C-alpha positions as semicolon CSV with decimal commas, in nm:
position;residue;x (nm);y (nm);z (nm)
1;M;-0,730;2,747;-10,621
2;K;-0,480;2,532;-10,435
3;I;-0,629;2,635;-10,098
4;H;-0,979;2,564;-10,224
5;F;-0,867;2,220;-10,345
6;Q;-0,706;2,135;-10,007
7;A;-1,018;2,242;-9,816
8;G;-1,235;2,034;-10,045
9;M;-1,007;1,733;-10,000
10;A;-1,009;1,775;-9,621
11;F;-1,388;1,789;-9,625
12;R;-1,405;1,467;-9,829
13;V;-1,165;1,287;-9,594
14;F;-1,367;1,407;-9,295
15;A;-1,695;1,306;-9,461
16;C;-1,559;0,954;-9,521
17;A;-1,403;0,920;-9,177
18;V;-1,717;1,004;-8,978
19;P;-1,927;0,709;-9,104
20;V;-1,630;0,475;-9,051
21;L;-1,593;0,599;-8,693
22;I;-1,965;0,558;-8,633
23;L;-1,953;0,200;-8,761
24;M;-1,653;0,125;-8,540
25;V;-1,810;0,271;-8,225
26;S;-2,164;0,130;-8,267
27;P;-2,073;-0,235;-8,188
28;V;-1,898;-0,116;-7,874
29;L;-2,208;0,075;-7,771
30;A;-2,433;-0,219;-7,857
31;Q;-2,226;-0,448;-7,635
32;A;-2,215;-0,215;-7,339
33;P;-2,228;-0,393;-7,004
34;Q;-2,567;-0,449;-6,851
35;S;-2,707;-0,174;-6,637
36;G;-2,735;-0,220;-6,264
37;A;-3,109;-0,279;-6,296
38;A;-3,063;-0,553;-6,557
39;Q;-2,793;-0,722;-6,348
40;G;-3,013;-0,699;-6,041
41;K;-3,304;-0,850;-6,233
42;E;-3,084;-1,136;-6,351
43;R;-2,956;-1,203;-5,997
44;E;-3,311;-1,197;-5,861
45;T;-3,423;-1,443;-6,128
46;R;-3,143;-1,679;-6,038
47;R;-3,220;-1,649;-5,666
48;Q;-3,593;-1,712;-5,711
49;A;-3,541;-2,000;-5,951
50;D;-3,287;-2,165;-5,724
51;Q;-3,514;-2,120;-5,421
52;L;-3,808;-2,269;-5,609
53;L;-3,605;-2,562;-5,734
54;R;-3,482;-2,643;-5,383
55;A;-3,830;-2,622;-5,238
56;N;-4,030;-2,801;-5,508
57;D;-3,814;-3,011;-5,736
58;L;-3,924;-3,338;-5,892
59;D;-3,921;-3,583;-5,598
60;G;-3,607;-3,422;-5,454
61;E;-3,396;-3,570;-5,732
62;T;-3,227;-3,259;-5,867
63;D;-3,030;-3,185;-5,550
64;Q;-2,850;-3,518;-5,593
65;L;-2,733;-3,447;-5,947
66;P;-2,432;-3,233;-6,039
67;D;-2,475;-2,953;-6,293
68;L;-2,513;-3,115;-6,633
69;D;-2,431;-3,015;-6,985
70;Y;-2,641;-3,083;-7,291
71;S;-2,475;-3,418;-7,359
72;A;-2,646;-3,554;-7,045
73;V;-2,981;-3,435;-7,181
74;L;-2,909;-3,604;-7,513
75;A;-2,827;-3,925;-7,330
76;A;-3,157;-3,916;-7,136
77;P;-3,395;-3,682;-7,321
78;D;-3,708;-3,810;-7,145
79;D;-3,571;-3,798;-6,790
80;P;-3,743;-3,505;-6,614
81;A;-3,484;-3,488;-6,335
82;V;-3,195;-3,459;-6,583
83;N;-3,378;-3,193;-6,785
84;L;-3,475;-2,997;-6,475
85;N;-3,119;-3,009;-6,345
86;Y;-2,996;-2,892;-6,685
87;A;-3,242;-2,600;-6,675
88;R;-3,121;-2,518;-6,325
89;A;-2,759;-2,516;-6,446
90;L;-2,857;-2,283;-6,732
91;I;-3,027;-2,047;-6,488
92;R;-2,715;-2,040;-6,270
93;Q;-2,510;-1,956;-6,579
94;G;-2,750;-1,673;-6,661
95;N;-2,882;-1,834;-6,980
96;I;-3,251;-1,796;-6,897
97;Q;-3,359;-1,808;-7,261
98;L;-3,224;-2,158;-7,313
99;A;-3,355;-2,253;-6,968
100;S;-3,703;-2,142;-7,076
101;V;-3,685;-2,367;-7,382
102;T;-3,579;-2,660;-7,165
103;L;-3,860;-2,595;-6,919
104;E;-4,113;-2,565;-7,201
105;R;-3,999;-2,902;-7,337
106;L;-4,034;-3,049;-6,987
107;L;-4,389;-2,916;-6,964
108;L;-4,481;-3,079;-7,294
109;K;-4,384;-3,415;-7,147
110;N;-4,504;-3,341;-6,790
111;P;-4,799;-3,100;-6,812
112;D;-4,898;-3,164;-6,449
113;A;-4,557;-3,065;-6,305
114;D;-4,672;-2,752;-6,124
115;N;-4,327;-2,666;-5,987
116;I;-4,184;-2,664;-6,340
117;R;-4,477;-2,455;-6,465
118;L;-4,416;-2,198;-6,191
119;L;-4,044;-2,184;-6,267
120;Y;-4,126;-2,146;-6,637
121;A;-4,366;-1,861;-6,556
122;I;-4,099;-1,686;-6,346
123;I;-3,844;-1,719;-6,625
124;L;-4,093;-1,587;-6,882
125;F;-4,178;-1,298;-6,652
126;R;-3,809;-1,210;-6,619
127;M;-3,772;-1,224;-6,997
128;D;-4,064;-0,977;-7,024
129;V;-4,289;-1,231;-7,197
130;I;-4,572;-1,121;-6,973
131;D;-4,867;-1,264;-7,169
132;E;-4,728;-1,618;-7,170
133;A;-4,615;-1,589;-6,807
134;S;-4,968;-1,484;-6,711
135;A;-5,114;-1,776;-6,906
136;Q;-4,890;-2,017;-6,715
137;L;-4,990;-1,862;-6,382
138;D;-5,358;-1,883;-6,482
139;I;-5,314;-2,256;-6,544
140;L;-5,171;-2,292;-6,194
141;D;-5,453;-2,084;-6,045
142;G;-5,704;-2,335;-6,178
143;R;-5,535;-2,632;-6,012
144;D;-5,515;-2,779;-5,667
145;I;-5,153;-2,687;-5,591
146;S;-4,928;-2,701;-5,284
147;D;-4,897;-2,405;-5,051
148;G;-4,539;-2,341;-5,164
149;I;-4,639;-2,316;-5,526
150;R;-4,946;-2,109;-5,436
151;A;-4,718;-1,863;-5,254
152;G;-4,498;-1,844;-5,565
153;V;-4,800;-1,777;-5,785
154;A;-4,918;-1,506;-5,545
155;K;-4,587;-1,316;-5,591
156;Y;-4,662;-1,271;-5,959
């Protein structure tokens, strides 16, 4: 009886320990580092966005501004150059989701800014929001755009 009781107790301890171990290991697995493909995709997004911003920014103004934080945007919320530079800083930091929100807000105020629309489409494409990215590219297809922006649209 004593042996049976010890085996039953060991089974209960084991049965309680397994779920605890699973709960402890699952956050570690969920926070595993990005795969090589995901890191490559992020680097490519940064490279393309930076190249586009250098080639087609708003009147060349963003190259003159240092990287900004959100307090600069709060100080000048309607300034497209400040907002675009902030989005560019976010892209460099790898925060493409917040950059997409900033670019979307810029497009609400400046719907004819084709360079911002293309950058927004690229960011959406990289976030796998394909339908919205395609809609943005379709808008650009229907416009009279520069050759640089047309080449960017052709890539996607």
